[in-house]
ZAMARGU-4260 file (C-alpha; in steps of 0.2 Angstrom, whole numbers, plus 5000, padded with zeros to 4 digits):
<rodrens>
0) 5560/5517/5330 | 5559/5504/5343 | 5554/5490/5334 | 5569/5493/5324 | 5579/5491/5340
5) 5571/5476/5345 | 5572/5467/5327 | 5591/5473/5328 | 5593/5465/5345 | 5585/5447/5338
10) 5597/5449/5323 | 5610/5449/5335 | 5604/5433/5344 | 5604/5426/5327 | 5586/5426/5324
15) 5581/5435/5309 | 5565/5429/5303 | 5547/5428/5309 | 5546/5409/5309 | 5563/5406/5317
20) 5555/5419/5333 | 5539/5409/5333 | 5548/5394/5335 | 5557/5400/5351 | 5545/5412/5358
25) 5530/5401/5356 | 5539/5384/5359 | 5531/5381/5375 | 5513/5383/5367 | 5516/5366/5359
30) 5507/5353/5369 | 5490/5365/5370 | 5492/5368/5352 | 5500/5360/5338 | 5515/5367/5327
35) 5500/5368/5314 | 5489/5379/5325 | 5503/5390/5331 | 5507/5394/5311 | 5488/5398/5311
40) 5486/5410/5326 | 5502/5420/5318 | 5491/5423/5301 | 5478/5426/5310 | 5472/5445/5312
45) 5461/5450/5327 | 5453/5467/5327 | 5453/5475/5346 | 5445/5493/5347 | 5450/5501/5363
50) 5464/5500/5371 | 5460/5504/5389 | 5458/5492/5405 | 5451/5476/5395 | 5456/5481/5377
55) 5474/5484/5382 | 5476/5466/5390 | 5466/5458/5377 | 5480/5464/5364 | 5496/5457/5376
60) 5488/5441/5379 | 5484/5439/5362 | 5502/5443/5357 | 5508/5431/5371 | 5498/5417/5363
65) 5504/5421/5346 | 5494/5429/5336 | 5502/5438/5321 | 5491/5450/5315 | 5479/5465/5323
70) 5469/5479/5320 | 5470/5491/5333 | 5461/5508/5337 | 5460/5520/5351 | 5459/5540/5351
75) 5463/5541/5369 | 5479/5547/5378 | 5485/5540/5396 | 5481/5547/5413 | 5484/5545/5430
80) 5465/5539/5435 | 5470/5523/5420 | 5482/5517/5432 | 5472/5506/5441 | 5466/5494/5427
85) 5476/5499/5412 | 5490/5488/5406 | 5499/5504/5394 | 5495/5516/5412 | 5512/5519/5418
90) 5520/5538/5422 | 5532/5539/5407 | 5516/5535/5397 | 5505/5549/5403 | 5500/5561/5391
95) 5503/5549/5376 | 5492/5540/5365 | 5486/5524/5370 | 5487/5517/5355 | 5504/5522/5353
100) 5510/5515/5367 | 5502/5499/5367 | 5507/5496/5348 | 5527/5499/5357 | 5523/5486/5370
105) 5517/5475/5358 | 5533/5477/5347 | 5544/5472/5363 | 5538/5458/5363 | 5535/5451/5344
110) 5544/5464/5333 | 5537/5454/5318 | 5519/5459/5320 | 5508/5466/5308 | 5498/5480/5316
115) 5487/5491/5306 | 5484/5507/5317 | 5467/5516/5319 | 5472/5533/5328 | 5457/5542/5326
120) 5446/5527/5336 | 5432/5517/5329 | 5420/5527/5320 | 5406/5523/5307 | 5417/5528/5293
125) 5432/5519/5297 | 5422/5501/5303 | 5421/5493/5288 | 5438/5494/5284 | 5442/5489/5301
130) 5430/5474/5300 | 5439/5468/5284 | 5449/5451/5283 | 5448/5450/5302 | 5445/5432/5310
135) 5438/5439/5326 | 5433/5454/5337 | 5438/5456/5355 | 5428/5470/5360 | 5438/5482/5371
140) 5426/5498/5369 | 5422/5508/5387 | 5408/5501/5396 | 5399/5517/5391 | 5402/5518/5372
145) 5386/5510/5367 | 5381/5517/5352 | 5396/5513/5343 | 5396/5496/5352 | 5380/5493/5345
150) 5384/5497/5327 | 5401/5488/5328 | 5391/5472/5334 | 5380/5474/5322 | 5392/5476/5306
155) 5402/5462/5311 | 5388/5452/5310 | 5383/5459/5294 | 5401/5455/5288 | 5402/5437/5295
160) 5412/5440/5309 | 5410/5435/5329 | 5412/5447/5341 | 5417/5441/5359 | 5413/5453/5374
165) 5421/5451/5392 | 5413/5464/5404 | 5424/5467/5420 | 5412/5468/5434 | 5417/5470/5452
170) 5431/5455/5453 | 5421/5444/5440 | 5421/5443/5422 | 5403/5441/5412 | 5408/5434/5394
175) 5396/5433/5380 | 5401/5426/5362 | 5391/5435/5347 | 5391/5425/5329 | 5384/5426/5313
180) 5373/5411/5317 | 5369/5415/5334 | 5359/5429/5343 | 5361/5448/5335 | 5365/5460/5348
185) 5349/5470/5348 | 5338/5456/5349 | 5349/5449/5364 | 5349/5465/5373 | 5332/5470/5368
190) 5339/5488/5362 | 5329/5490/5345 | 5322/5509/5345 | 5324/5524/5354 | 5329/5522/5374
195) 5337/5534/5385 | 5355/5531/5389 | 5354/5525/5406 | 5341/5512/5398 | 5355/5506/5387
200) 5367/5504/5400 | 5357/5496/5412 | 5350/5483/5397 | 5368/5480/5393 | 5374/5477/5410
205) 5359/5466/5413 | 5362/5455/5398 | 5380/5454/5402 | 5377/5445/5419 | 5360/5438/5418
210) 5362/5430/5435 | 5375/5445/5443 | 5387/5438/5456 | 5396/5454/5461 | 5380/5467/5464
215) 5380/5460/5482 | 5397/5466/5486 | 5399/5483/5475 | 5395/5499/5481 | 5382/5505/5470
220) 5384/5522/5474 | 5400/5523/5465 | 5390/5517/5447 | 5384/5535/5440 | 5376/5528/5424
225) 5372/5549/5421 | 5390/5552/5422 | 5396/5537/5413 | 5410/5530/5429 | 5410/5514/5439
230) 5421/5505/5448 | 5434/5493/5440 | 5447/5482/5445 | 5463/5477/5435 | 5462/5458/5443
235) 5445/5459/5433 | 5450/5466/5419 | 5464/5452/5419 | 5451/5438/5420 | 5442/5446/5406
240) 5455/5444/5393 | 5457/5426/5399 | 5441/5421/5396 | 5440/5431/5380 | 5455/5425/5372
245) 5453/5409/5375 | 5436/5410/5364 | 5446/5419/5351 | 5458/5404/5349 | 5442/5392/5351
250) 5435/5404/5336 | 5454/5404/5327 | 5456/5385/5329 | 5437/5380/5324 | 5437/5369/5340
255) 5422/5362/5347 | 5414/5369/5363 | 5409/5387/5358 | 5393/5394/5365 | 5386/5410/5358
260) 5374/5420/5364 | 5360/5418/5370 | 5372/5407/5382 | 5379/5417/5395 | 5393/5417/5406
265) 5400/5424/5423 | 5415/5420/5434 | 5419/5428/5451 | 5434/5421/5459 | 5430/5432/5475
270) 5413/5423/5477 | 5421/5407/5469 | 5403/5406/5459 | 5402/5403/5441 | 5385/5405/5432
275) 5382/5401/5416 | 5366/5397/5405 | 5356/5400/5389 | 5344/5416/5390 | 5333/5410/5374
280) 5324/5427/5373 | 5338/5435/5379 | 5332/5453/5389 | 5314/5450/5383 | 5312/5436/5395
285) 5301/5438/5409 | 5315/5435/5422 | 5324/5448/5413 | 5311/5461/5413 | 5307/5458/5431
290) 5325/5460/5436 | 5327/5475/5424 | 5311/5484/5435 | 5320/5477/5451 | 5337/5487/5445
295) 5330/5501/5439 | 5315/5505/5451 | 5322/5501/5468 | 5341/5498/5467 | 5346/5511/5455
300) 5330/5525/5463 | 5338/5521/5481 | 5356/5523/5476 | 5352/5539/5467 | 5341/5546/5481
305) 5356/5542/5494 | 5371/5548/5481 | 5377/5565/5486 | 5386/5577/5474 | 5403/5583/5481
310) 5405/5602/5479 | 5421/5605/5470 | 5434/5617/5482 | 5435/5635/5475 | 5450/5638/5463
315) 5463/5651/5472 | 5473/5663/5463 | 5477/5671/5478 | 5496/5668/5487 | 5490/5678/5502
320) 5474/5685/5509 | 5468/5695/5525 | 5451/5690/5524 | 5443/5674/5516 | 5443/5676/5497
325) 5428/5675/5486 | 5418/5657/5488 | 5432/5651/5501 | 5420/5654/5518 | 5405/5647/5511
330) 5413/5633/5505 | 5420/5629/5521 | 5403/5633/5531 | 5395/5619/5518 | 5408/5606/5524
335) 5404/5612/5544 | 5387/5609/5544 | 5389/5591/5537 | 5394/5587/5553 | 5383/5576/5565
340) 5373/5581/5579 | 5359/5574/5590 | 5344/5571/5579 | 5351/5583/5567 | 5346/5598/5576
345) 5361/5605/5568 | 5365/5616/5585 | 5380/5629/5579 | 5382/5645/5571 | 5397/5654/5563
350) 5404/5671/5561 | 5418/5676/5545 | 5431/5687/5553 | 5443/5690/5542 | 5453/5675/5540
355) 5443/5668/5555 | 5427/5656/5557 | 5420/5658/5574 | 5411/5642/5579 | 5396/5646/5590
360) 5385/5636/5600 | 5367/5641/5598 | 5361/5633/5616 | 5342/5636/5609 | 5343/5622/5595
365) 5341/5608/5608 | 5334/5609/5625 | 5330/5590/5627 | 5332/5580/5641 | 5346/5568/5633
370) 5356/5586/5629 | 5363/5588/5646 | 5372/5604/5649 | 5373/5604/5630 | 5386/5591/5630
375) 5377/5584/5615 | 5378/5602/5605 | 5395/5605/5610 | 5401/5588/5603 | 5393/5593/5587
380) 5403/5609/5584 | 5419/5600/5588 | 5415/5588/5574 | 5408/5604/5564 | 5427/5611/5568
385) 5437/5597/5561 | 5426/5597/5545 | 5431/5614/5542 | 5451/5609/5544 | 5450/5595/5534
390) 5439/5605/5521 | 5453/5619/5522 | 5466/5605/5514 | 5455/5602/5498 | 5462/5621/5493
395) 5479/5618/5499 | 5477/5629/5516 | 5483/5626/5531 | 5470/5628/5545 | 5473/5631/5564
400) 5461/5628/5579 | 5458/5636/5595 | 5445/5628/5607 | 5436/5642/5618 | 5447/5655/5613
405) 5438/5668/5622 | 5428/5662/5641 | 5421/5680/5642 | 5412/5673/5625 | 5401/5658/5633
410) 5394/5651/5617 | 5411/5654/5607 | 5416/5637/5604 | 5431/5638/5593 | 5440/5649/5580
415) 5448/5642/5564 | 5459/5652/5557 | 5463/5649/5537 | 5479/5655/5528 | 5488/5649/5512
420) 5499/5633/5512 | 5505/5619/5503 | 5494/5606/5511 | 5488/5592/5500 | 5471/5587/5502
425) 5468/5575/5518 | 5460/5561/5511 | 5447/5561/5525 | 5438/5578/5517 | 5428/5569/5503
430) 5421/5559/5517 | 5415/5575/5524 | 5399/5574/5513 | 5397/5556/5512 | 5399/5551/5530
435) 5381/5547/5538 | 5370/5537/5551 | 5366/5520/5545 | 5353/5511/5556 | 5352/5496/5543
440) 5360/5479/5549 | 5377/5476/5548 | 5388/5460/5542 | 5395/5452/5558 | 5410/5451/5548
445) 5424/5456/5561 | 5433/5471/5557 | 5452/5467/5552 | 5467/5470/5565 | 5473/5483/5553
450) 5457/5494/5550 | 5456/5494/5569 | 5473/5499/5571 | 5472/5513/5559 | 5456/5520/5567
455) 5467/5522/5584 | 5481/5531/5573 | 5470/5544/5567 | 5468/5552/5585 | 5486/5550/5589
460) 5490/5569/5589 | 5477/5569/5601 | 5484/5562/5618 | 5467/5567/5627 | 5455/5557/5616
465) 5455/5538/5617 | 5447/5523/5606 | 5440/5508/5614 | 5434/5494/5603 | 5422/5479/5606
470) 5424/5465/5594 | 5420/5450/5601 | 5403/5442/5600 | 5402/5439/5617 | 5404/5456/5622
475) 5392/5462/5610 | 5378/5451/5615 | 5383/5458/5633 | 5383/5478/5624 | 5367/5472/5617
480) 5357/5470/5635 | 5363/5486/5640 | 5357/5494/5625 | 5340/5486/5626 | 5340/5493/5644
485) 5345/5512/5640 | 5333/5510/5626 | 5319/5507/5637 | 5321/5524/5644 | 5319/5531/5627
490) 5301/5527/5625 | 5296/5527/5642 | 5301/5544/5647 | 5288/5558/5641 | 5302/5572/5638
495) 5313/5560/5627 | 5299/5554/5618 | 5291/5569/5612 | 5307/5578/5609 | 5312/5563/5597
500) 5295/5563/5588 | 5296/5582/5585 | 5313/5579/5577 | 5304/5564/5568 | 5300/5574/5548
505) 5284/5563/5543 | 5281/5567/5526 | 5295/5574/5514 | 5288/5591/5510 | 5292/5593/5530
510) 5308/5589/5528 | 5313/5599/5512 | 5306/5615/5521 | 5313/5613/5538 | 5328/5603/5532
515) 5333/5598/5548 | 5328/5579/5559 | 5326/5563/5552 | 5316/5559/5538 | 5305/5545/5543
520) 5314/5536/5530 | 5330/5537/5534 | 5326/5530/5553 | 5325/5512/5543 | 5310/5505/5552
525) 5301/5497/5539 | 5283/5501/5535 | 5275/5493/5552 | 5289/5503/5561 | 5283/5518/5552
530) 5265/5516/5557 | 5270/5512/5573 | 5279/5528/5573 | 5264/5538/5567 | 5252/5529/5581
535) 5263/5531/5595 | 5267/5550/5592 | 5256/5558/5604 | 5262/5554/5621 | 5246/5546/5626
540) 5247/5533/5615 | 5264/5528/5618 | 5261/5527/5637 | 5247/5513/5632 | 5261/5505/5620
545) 5273/5504/5635 | 5259/5497/5645 | 5256/5483/5637 | 5274/5480/5630 | 5275/5485/5612
550) 5287/5501/5617 | 5300/5488/5620 | 5300/5482/5603 | 5309/5501/5599 | 5324/5496/5614
555) 5324/5477/5606 | 5326/5485/5587 | 5342/5495/5594 | 5349/5478/5603 | 5347/5468/5588
560) 5357/5483/5578 | 5372/5478/5589 | 5369/5460/5585 | 5371/5464/5568 | 5387/5474/5568
565) 5405/5470/5566 | 5410/5479/5581 | 5406/5493/5593 | 5416/5507/5602 | 5416/5521/5612
570) 5425/5537/5611 | 5430/5545/5627 | 5442/5562/5633 | 5451/5567/5647 | 5440/5578/5656
575) 5423/5585/5657 | 5424/5603/5653 | 5416/5612/5637 | 5432/5612/5629 | 5438/5592/5632
580) 5419/5589/5623 | 5425/5600/5609 | 5441/5589/5607 | 5431/5574/5609 | 5417/5580/5595
585) 5435/5584/5584 | 5440/5566/5588 | 5422/5557/5586 | 5422/5566/5568 | 5439/5559/5562
590) 5437/5542/5566 | 5419/5541/5558 | 5426/5548/5542 | 5440/5535/5543 | 5425/5522/5545
595) 5417/5528/5530 | 5436/5530/5523 | 5436/5510/5526 | 5419/5507/5520 | 5413/5504/5537
600) 5394/5510/5542 | 5393/5519/5558 | 5378/5522/5570 | 5378/5531/5585 | 5371/5525/5601
605) 5371/5541/5610 | 5358/5535/5625 | 5369/5527/5636 | 5382/5539/5636 | 5372/5555/5638
610) 5362/5546/5652 | 5379/5541/5662 | 5384/5562/5661 | 5367/5566/5667 | 5368/5553/5682
615) 5386/5560/5687 | 5382/5579/5684 | 5364/5580/5691 | 5363/5565/5702 | 5353/5548/5700
620) 5337/5556/5707 | 5337/5567/5689 | 5328/5550/5682 | 5312/5541/5691 | 5315/5527/5702
625) 5312/5513/5689 | 5323/5520/5678 | 5336/5522/5692 | 5337/5502/5694 | 5339/5500/5675
630) 5354/5512/5675 | 5362/5503/5690 | 5361/5488/5680 | 5367/5497/5664 | 5383/5506/5673
635) 5388/5489/5682 | 5389/5479/5664 | 5395/5494/5654 | 5411/5497/5666 | 5415/5479/5664
640) 5413/5481/5645 | 5423/5495/5646 | 5435/5492/5661 | 5451/5502/5655 | 5440/5519/5654
645) 5438/5529/5670 | 5422/5533/5671 | 5423/5545/5686 | 5439/5556/5678 | 5435/5553/5659
650) 5419/5561/5648 | 5409/5548/5637 | 5408/5556/5621 | 5399/5543/5609 | 5394/5524/5610
655) 5392/5517/5590 | 5392/5501/5582 | 5398/5498/5568 | 5403/5486/5553 | 5403/5481/5534
660) 5384/5483/5526 | 5374/5489/5513 | 5371/5510/5512 | 5358/5521/5516 | 5344/5525/5505
665) 5336/5540/5512 | 5349/5555/5518 | 5346/5567/5532 | 5344/5588/5525 | 5355/5602/5530
670) 5350/5619/5530 | 5360/5632/5519 | 5377/5639/5525 | 5369/5656/5525 | 5357/5652/5536
675) 5370/5647/5549 | 5376/5665/5549 | 5376/5677/5564 | 5369/5692/5560
</rodrens>
């Protein structure tokens, strides 16, 4: 119907034939094409299976280039998740067949097109017909549709039809052209015989981009080979179409320069890199086999180990309740226990009563020198409270928090009341499950001003809480010296050393059984560092290491962490009461989740702030004379760095480093939600 309307519009303009329209619509192509070549494009037939991110743009690009005939296949419908990269994904098209929408789009550009639709998508039954009388195929199939793609390429080869595939990888596009005279699909990708699904995807990806440009900046934790999902940008889809359409025109016009597989090409505008070459043996080459082994056994394995499965919130069928519906309490407690705590001691307990979740401090969980007046544990309880509040929004609920609601109950830190509402999920809520401490080196790339401003905005509703950031390289160098001095005390203080090593889980069996503390690999110490930690676990051994200066390597490692960061920050709170530090923990968690939201890594540097509180409350005499002298230097430099902080009136919640960098490879574990319920 719309096509008829478009033809009537052209008729009113005096354009009644395809030739007349072509002469006007594609006149600006002449000079790059001859008039005869433009006519050849109009008579060419291109097959595009898939009208998604790449296929839809292929169609529009080729229509505007002047291709006149198409075979198009797609069975799917548009939905909101397609908006970021698929040409036809607009609100009016949600729920409509992609094929129908894209044919309408194509006809709105050239109503004289000859289009043969395949609304069932590309299948084994219609593939031969789909390829008949076709000049070239542009692959628009989803990355994870491997078997139908393989069948398409192999049948096209047997029918003498070239196939172009261009894949969006990060900001880049990788291009391969398969012709009947060139290397075949199975040989190039080395996918003969039976292979596991993940191995097929991996070989396709590695063959598509043998020297990948995008791995360094892509978050591999978002690539789920098992689930068939991965990140994709419209920017890259557009680039794919530019490269593929160029080769399609080259083939149709029989122009020189065609380089079929095993030639490959990848262009990455983000990195401003072009990589091309010839992979004579395809994925069978020794270099490709080595890369495949590394990606599968190192990159993917490490990513899978660190990947978090985010639980779905329970569905609610009631508009009012006097006690938490089944599953809701468990879900909220699961969210609560994802909060950070010193050395992962998990110092909280919970009680469910009606609509309320009571958050209690367990003072026996951490009695270390660090945890002066249980402050570190109170901060952790504040973070757990914030997690409950945020997680409630994922079920459309409202949560009101009351800190220290009953002074008579010494260990009752907060009560969170859950009640029905119409809240939309807070964007920070999903990061409850992915937030982590990352001890790896970061990039020195500075935090953009807009990110810094957003972090400060996150706690604007908490006027008592403040965030102070250091981004200047000279400031970070000074802070590194402060951290070095403070962390020397960590290795030289017997109580601190024994507590820390008691929380290291030196093997995964122990970690799985106890589900607290720090798995050895989580510390990112490397093999030499792990050996050092094992050898110096007994205090006498650590004392010997300190005597010959080896203990200072630990402090040097911490200082180096500051230097390999984009910024450092400190969260402070007005006041020193337990209520204040609960609020500080809530603010800290909100900032930490916001950093995760912005793709930033974060590592607490807690020694300095907790030492200061002990110094302030218990006096300098709580440290040895040697350490007092070190700390006097620390306080002097720290106060200069954070000149706007009133150290005598504001509680230091946490010092941390942050920056852009690789994700962690080994996560800490948590006890079950039920284990934290008070009897």
